[in-house]
N, C-alpha and C positions, 0 to 999 in steps of 0.2 A: 343588462346595461351597467358598465362599471363607471367609476368616477370620471374617467377621461371622456367617455361617450357623453356623460352628463354635462361636462363643461362645453363640449362641442355643440350642445343643443341650446346654449344661451349665447346672447350677444350683449356687449357693452353699449349702453346708450347714454345720452348726456342729459337726461332729465330725471329728476327725482320721482316723477310721476310713474316712470316705468318700473320702480321698485315694487310698487303695489302688486304687480303681476307675478312677482317671485317671492310672495310672502310665505310664511310657514305652512299655510294650508297646501301650497304647491310642492315645496321642496321635501316636506316631510313624507310625502307619498312616494318619494324616489328612493334611491339606493339605500341611504343611511337610515331610513324610517323603520326598517324592520327591527323588532326586538326579540326577546326570548320567546320561544314557542309557548302558546298557552296550554296549560296542563289541566283541563277541566275547569270547573266553575269555582275552585277554591280561591279565596281572596288573597291568602298569603301562602308562600311556598319557600321552602329551603331544600338544598340538594338531597338531603337524606344520607343514607349509608352507602359506602362504595360496594358495588356489586361485581366489578370486573375491570380490566384494563386491556388495551390493545396497543402494542408498540407501533410507532410510526417514525419516519425520519426525524431525527432531532428531538424525539420525545415520544408522545402517545396520547391516547384518549382514555380518560378514566370515566367509567360510568357509575352513576349513583342511582338511588331509588327513584328520584324524580328529575334528574339533570344529568348533563355530561360536561366534562371539562377537557379541553384540548390544551396541552402544554407543548411548546416547541422552543428549543434553544437554536437561535440562528447562528450562521457561521461566524458573524462578527462578534458574538457573545451577548447580543440582546436576547431577552427572554419574552416570549409572548404566551399569554393564555387567554382563552375565551370560553364562555359558558353557553351552553345550549346551542351548539353548532356554529357559534360565532367564529369566523376565521379572520386572518389579517386583512383580507381583501373582500370587497372593494373598500377603499378608504380615501377620504378627502386629504388626510394629512401625509400619507406616504407618497413619495415622489415617483417611484417607479414600482415594479413588481416587488412582492414580499422577498426579502433575502432568503437565500437558500438555507435549509437546515444544516446544522453542524453534524456531519456524519459520525463524529466521535461521541456525540451525546446519546445516551441510551436510557430507556425506561427500565427500572428495576424495582423489586419489592423493597419497601421500607419497613421500619419498625411499627408495631402496633396496627398492622393491617393496611397501612398506607402505601404510597408509591413515591419514587423519587426519580428525577432525571439528573444525571451527574455529567457536567461538562468541565472543560479545563478551568474556566473562570468562576463558574457559579454551580451551586447545587440547588435545585428546586424540589422541595419535598411537599407532597400533598397528603394530608391526613385522611383518615377513613370517613370523616364527615365533611370534607371539602375545604379545609383551611389550606392556604398556599404560603409556604415559607421559603424565602430566598436567603441562602447562606453563602459566605465567602468559601474559598477552598480550605481555609483554616477552621471552618466550623462556626464562625461568628454569624449571628443572625442579623441581616440588614433590615428585613421587614417580615411581618406575618399578617396575611390578609385572611380574615375570618370567613367562614362560609357565608355567602351572599344570601340576600332575601329578596323575593319579588312580591309585588302585589298586583294582581291581575283583575281588571274590571270584570264583573259578572256579565255585563252586557257586551263585552268585547272591547277591543282597542289595545294599544301597546301597554306593556307592563311597566310600572315603575319599579326601580330597584335601589337597593342600598348595599354598599360595600364598605365594611370597616376594616382598617388596617392598624397594626401596632408596629412601632419603631422603637429603638432603644431609648432609655430614659433621658440620655444626654443629647438626643437628636434635635436639630433645628430645621425648620421648614423655610423654603425659599421658592419663588416663582409664581405660578398660577397666572402667567402673562405679565402685563404691566399693572402693577398695583401702587397706587399713590400713598398707601398707608404705611409703607416702610419696606425695606429690603427683607428683613426677617419677618416672616408671617407668624404673628402671635395668635394666642387662643382667640377663637371666634369662628364665624361663619362667613364664607366668601362666595358670592354669587358667580356663577359661571355662565353669564349671559352678556352679550355685548349691548352697549348703550344703556346699561343700567345706571342708576344714580347712587350706587354705593360700591366703593372700591374694597370694602372689607371692614373689620372691626373699627379701625380708626380712619377710614377713608372719607367720612363725612358725606357730602353730596357731590363728590368729584365723579364725573362721568367715567364710565368703564367701557371702552370700546376695544380692548385688547385682552379679554379673558381667554384663558386657555386651560384645559384640564391637564396641565403639565406642572409637576412640582418636583423640586430637588430636595433631598433629605441628606444632611451632613451629620455624621456621628463619629465616635471613636471607632466604630466597627467599620466605617468606610462611608463612601458617597454613592448615592444612587438616584436616578431620575425615574419618575413614574408618569406614564401617559395613559389615561383611560380614553380610548379612541372611540368616542361618540360625540356627535355634533348636537345632541339634544340639550335642552336647558336643564340646569341642575345647580347644585351648591356643595361646596366642600366645607366641612367643619374640621378644624384643627385644634388639637390640644397638646401642648408640650408636656413631656414626662417630668418626673420628679425622682431623683435618686434618693436611696434610703440611708445615705451618710454612713455607709459601711454595714448597715444592718442586714442587707441582702434583700430588703423589701422594696425594691424599685417599683415605681409606677410607670409603665411605658408610655411613650407618646402615642397619640391617637390621630388617625385621619378617618373621616366618615364622608363618603361620597353618596349623595342621593341624586338620581337622574329621573327625569320624566320621560323615560322611553329610550329607545336605541339599543344597540348591542352592548352586552357587558363583556368587554374585551380590554386587555391591558398589555402594555409594554413596559419592561424594566430594563434599564441600562445601568451597570454598576462599574465602579473603578475609581481612579482619580478624577477630579473635576474635568481635566483636560480629556481624559479618555471617555467620560460620560458625554461631553458635548460633541466629541468626534463620533461616537456611536449614534447619538441622536440626529446629527447631521446626515450620517449614512442613511438613516431611515427616512427623513423628511425632506432631504435635499440640501445642497450647499447654498449658502447665502450668495445672492447676486452681488457681482463685484461692482461698486459704485465707480462712475467715471471720476477722474481726478478733480473736476470742478465741484462735484458734490462733497468734497472734503474741505472746501473753502467756505468762507462766510456767505450767508444767504439772507434774504429779506423777503417778507410776505406782505402784500397789500390787500386788505379785505374791503376796501372802499370802492367807489365808483371812479370814472375818469378814463378808463381804457388806455388807448395808445398815448394820449397826451400826458396822463398821470405817470405812466411807465417811464417816459422820458424825463419827467421832472424828478422822479424819485432817483433814478440812476445819476442824474446830473448832481443831485444833492450829495451823494456819496463821493463823486469825483471832485466836486469843489472843496470838500473838507478833507480829502486825502484818506478816506476810509475805504479799505479794499472791499469788493463785492464780487462774488462768483456767480450768483443767480438771483433772479427776481421772480418770486411766485405771485401770480395775480389771478383773481377770480375771473372766470370766463364762461360764456355760454358756448354751445357746440359750434356755432358759426365762427366765433372768434378762434376756437381751437383749430378749426380747419383753415385758418388763415384769412377768412373773409372780412374780419374786422381789423386786423393788424397787418395789412400788407407791407412786407418788407421790414417790419419791426424786428423780428427775431434775428435777421441778418444784420441790421443796423446795431443792435446791442451786442451781437456776437463779435462784431469788429472791435468793440471796446472791452472784450473779455468777459461779458455778462450774458449768461444764458436766461432765456425767458421760459418760466415754467408755469403753464396754465393750470389753475386749480379747477378740475372738472368734477361737478356733482356726479357721484357714482351711483349707478343703478343697474338692475338686470332685467331683461325681458325674455321670458321663455318663447321660443318659436320652433316650429318644425325645423328639423335639421336642413331640409331642402331649401328653406327660406333664407338660410344664411350660408349657403355653400360657397358663394363667390367672395364672401367677406368684404363687399364693397363698402358697407357702412363703417366696419371696423377700420379699414384703411383710410377712410376720410378723417376719422378722428386722429390719426397719427401724423397727417400731413402738417408740416410746419411746427412740429412739437418742440423742435430745438433740444432734443435729447432728454427731455424730462416731462413728467406730468404728475400732478398732485391730486389725490382723491380724497376730498373731505369725507368725514364719517357719516354713513347713511344711518337711519334709525332702524336697525335691524336686530331682532331678538336672537335669531339663530346664528350659528357659526358659519354655516356653508355659504350664504350669499356674499358676505365681505370677502371670503377667500376667492369665490368666482369672479368678483369684480376685479380683484388684484390680477388674477390670472388672465382675464380678458384684456385688461390694459397692457399687461406684459406682452401678450401675444400680438396685440395691434402694433406695438412699437418695434417688433423685431425687424421690420423692414429698414428701421433706421440704425445707424452705427451706435452700438452700446447705449440703448436707451435706459433710463432709469425711472423707477416708480416711487413716489411717496404716497403713503396712505395713512389715514387716521384710525383705520380699523384693521382687523385681521384675525387670524386663527393659527392653529398649529400648522406649520409649514409655510407661513407667509414669507419667511426670509428668502425663499427661492424666487420671489417675484419683485422684491424691492425693500425699501426701508420704511420707517414710520416716524412720524411726528406725533407724539402723544398729546392730544389736545385736551381741553378742559381743565387745565391747571390754573387755579386762581392765583392772582398776584398776592403776595404775602410770604412771610418767612416759612410758614408750613408748606406753601406751594413750592418753595425752593427745595425743601427736603423731598417733596413728592417727585420733583424733577429728577433727582438722583435715583430714587427707589424705582421709578418706572424704567429707566434705562438699564439698571442692573438686573431688574427682574426679567425684562424682555431678553437680555443677553443670556440669562441662564435658561431661557426657553427656546433658544436658537436663533433669535432676532438680533444680530449684533449691531446693525446700523439703526440708531434711533436718537431721539432727543425731544426737547420741548422748546417752545418759543420763549426767548429770553424775556423775563418779566411776567410771564403767564399770558394766558389767552383772554382773560377778563380781569377787571379791576385795574387800579393804577398803582404801579410800584413806586416806592420811594427812590430817590437817587442812589441811596446807599444799596438798597436791595437790587436795583438794576445793575450796578457794578458787580456785586457779588454773584448774581445770576449769570452775568456775562462771562465772569472769570471761570465759573463752573462749566458752562457750555462750551468755552474755548478748549476744554480738554475732554469733551464728549464727541462722539462721531458726528452728529449733526449740530451745527452751529447756526442758528437762524433767529433773527430778530423779526419784529412785526410792526405794521402800522395799521391804524384804523380800529384796533381792538379796544384800547383803553384811552378814552378822551381824544382819539385821533393822533396820539403821539406814541411813538415807539422806536424811532430812529435814534441812535446814540447821541446826536447833538441836541435833542429836544430836552435833555437833562442838564445842560450847561457845560461850560468849557472844562470843569475838573472832571466830570464823568466822561466826557469825550476823550480826555487825556488818558484816563485809566483804560478806557475801551481800546484806544490805539495800542496801548502797551500789551494788552492781552491778545490783540489781533497780531501784533508783531511776533509774539511768542508762538502763537498758533501757526503762523506762516513758516516760522523757523522749523517747527516740528512737522510740517506737512509731509516730508519724506517718511517720517515715522508713521504717520497715519496711513500713508499708502502701503507701507509694509504690513501694518495691522490689518488693513482691508483685504490684502492677499492671504494672510495667515487665517483670517476668518473664513475665507473661501476654502482654503486648503483643509483646515482642521475643525471649523465650527467654533473656535475660541472667540469669545466677544473681545472687542476693543477694551471696554470698561468691565473690570472684573471685581468681585468682592475681595477684600484684603485677605480672606482665608484661602483664596484660589490655589496657591502653591503649598499651603500648610493647613489643610482642613482639620488636622488633629489638634490645632491650637484652639482651645475652647473660647478663650477671650476674644479672639478675632472673629469668631462667629457672631459675637454680639455687636460688632462694630458696624454702624449704619451711616456714618457721615464721612467716610473716606473710601477710596477705591484704588485699585491698581489699574493703570493705563498700559496695557501690554504686560510684559514681563519686567520692564526696566523702570518704570516710574510709578510713584505713589503720590496721589493727589489728595490734599486735605482741604476741601472747600470750607469757607466760613459760612456757618448756618445761623448765626445769631446776630442781632442788631448791635452795633456799637463795639464789636469785638475786635481787638488788634493783635490777639494772641489766641492760639488754640492748642489743645493737647490732642495727641493721636497715639494709638498703640501700633508699634512697628512690628512687622514680621521679622523673624530671625535674620541675622546678618547685619552688615554695615550699610548705612543709608547716608547720602549726602544731600543737604539742602542746596538745590540748584541755583538759588539766588546768592547765598553767602559762601557756599563751599564747606560749611561746617559739617562734621561727621557725627552721626548718631549710631548707637549700637542697639540692635533689637535682640531678642524679644523684650518689650517694655514699653512703658508710657513716656512720651517726651513732650515737652512744651515748645511750640514753634512760634516765631514772629509772623504775624499776619496783618501788615498794615493795609489800609484801604487800597493801596496801589497794586497789590498782589495777593495771591493765596499760596500757601505752602505747597511746593512740589519737591519730592525727594527722588534721587536717582539711586538705584541699587548698585553697590560697589561691584566693579568689574564689568558694568554694562557698556555695550557698544550701541549707540543711538544714531540712526541716520538723520541728518538735519540739513537745512539750507545753510551754506557757508556765507561768509561775509561778501563774497562776490556773486551770491545767488546761485551757485553751482552746488552739487552734492558734496557733503562732507560728513565726517564722523565725530560725535562727541564720545569720548572714552573716559569712563570714571574709574579711577584707580582701584584695583581689587585690594582686598585686605591681605596683610601679610600671610604668606603660606597658603593662599587660596588663589583660584583662577576665576575667570569670568568669561563673558562672551556675549554674542548677540547675532541677530539675523537681519539682513538687509534685503529687501525685495524691490527691484526696480522694474519698471514697465518697459516694454518695447516702444520705440518712438512712433510706431504707426497707429497708436491708439486702439490696438486690438485687445489690450488687456493681457497679452502674453507676458509672462513674468520670468525674470532671471533672479535666482536666489544665491546669495553669498553668505557664508557663515564665518564669523570671526571669533577668535579666542584672545584672552588678555591674561597676562601674568606679570609679576614683578621680577626684574632681573637687573642686578647691578645698580640698584637705586632708582631705576626708571621703570616705565611701563612698556611692555612689548605687546604689539598687536599683530596678529597672524591671521591671514586668510586661510581658513581651515582646509579647503580642497587642495590648493596648490602649495601652500606653505610659504608663499613668496610675498612680494611687495603688495601692500594693501591697495594702492592705486587711487586712493582718495586722500584729500587733506585730513589730518587728524589733529584734534584739540584735546589734550589730555587734561582732565580736571580732577579735583579732589585730592591733590598731593600737598 
């Protein structure tokens, strides 16, 4: 039975009670529960010395005294290795079959009795005692994984294992799912279990429902992503390296993964950050394309009241002139099926508001024959109004949250372009929907956590995410609410909430001044809606997140690797949210090139630190010189903001528009910019003719 057969043997149900039937004692006996083969009664085991090797497509199998290692370079450049017979399949994370081996990659002898697999993009060298080293074509070492160690219970059961890795001394770690403790993962131990109460060394008691054994390493040698493909519970310990200040005695960075069972298998994808995410997406699936309404402002109600309360909330937004695209409401299964809200979805839809029921997620294992007609699943998708939200279940393992997401996605396929929100997930969750990372407490540290969660998830392949404005617990101050809203207006998911803190969360509950600042941020979000549509399609095509670390385009800039309080929105914009109370200015380090303050038009030159004005009415947003950004024009139609390129340089941008039938089919246009005769020339790259859209040139 492979992973897909397993998913077909479960059904999505609407009660948390059903979750108990799919606990760890059940799913661990299934496909992913097997671990390394037991080798006698020894409590500890290491591979031993290499005894031989057998070439295979894309690599080969190396045999050691007490273990064997399979290495394969895939056609797309990703590297797989697995110990003790572990292969790439079956896997919860991979979307389809394992990629084909690279026919040009061959196993050959290496120095000191080891072996190596040489490919166009990478070389994988295996030492005689089982260490695995990944090198660039130029010979730079990206990482070196030491020989693993297993502990096998004398009385039987799955083996625990440990895998230590070394990275360059200048390397920095990112990812491991959504972490509230910061974008950059500092020294410490990070649990790899959903619903834990510790997000990492600085995570405090923040809930962790989006942990993934996926991390990105950025160093001068290059960028690479590492995925240990096992759904068992474990923990990752990280330690940054230390350079020897020219003495040659560098201390490498270290990662140590301890898992309580499961196969010891690993994928590595290397290259530029864009290539790494493209390769990761090729393995685990393209992110689902959100419908246009999911890129607009949304609101969630966690209280009682049902149909009457839904009408009241929507009326409150309309009366105050605050745009609203979707209303999320808690619901039982009868309400989801339309029994409790007859006609309400259509009524709200007429005013442009989608109704998104928040359905408690759970799984129940049943014989495949019992669910063959799918009638229960179809009942849950009736009257969904294109969206459903799955609050986070209390699940320790990774597989059940992923099954819940897939089940909900499959249920909604009968509807036109459904979209799933979930508070939990695992590697590969992006192919089912987006996520609202819950459990962020109101407070300025919570605001920082909101950004780090989104950036971390984006680097793990989940581009559409966000947090509730103001946090999901506690009461934010008016200033904090404004700053949180301004940040969220530049993140993929913009969602406010009611009923969480003191029953207040709608923008007008904080007074007229806050409401005015919120409306200004919403107006800018609506103006940038075409840009968000473009970013959503690019995420689907390439895996690139909407919100990216500032080092994304220049990972060799060491200073940018340290930046955790600013981010790139696509290729064109740099957003510098205000993270401190009482601040009306803030400094930010710019990537190389010229950048324009979008509010004042003032130009700044990178690389370097600059001080920017940040009144309470706005946060600093800078545009890259030469950028072409799709926006809503003054008449509400599509238009282009073009920022003047620097002298002697060119620029450009990409615009993706959707077909009018709502199918998600995309048309891509590429534009270039240059200075000529004292003016800015914009050319459509394919035809070289008229742009065909209103153009506003800025930054001159």
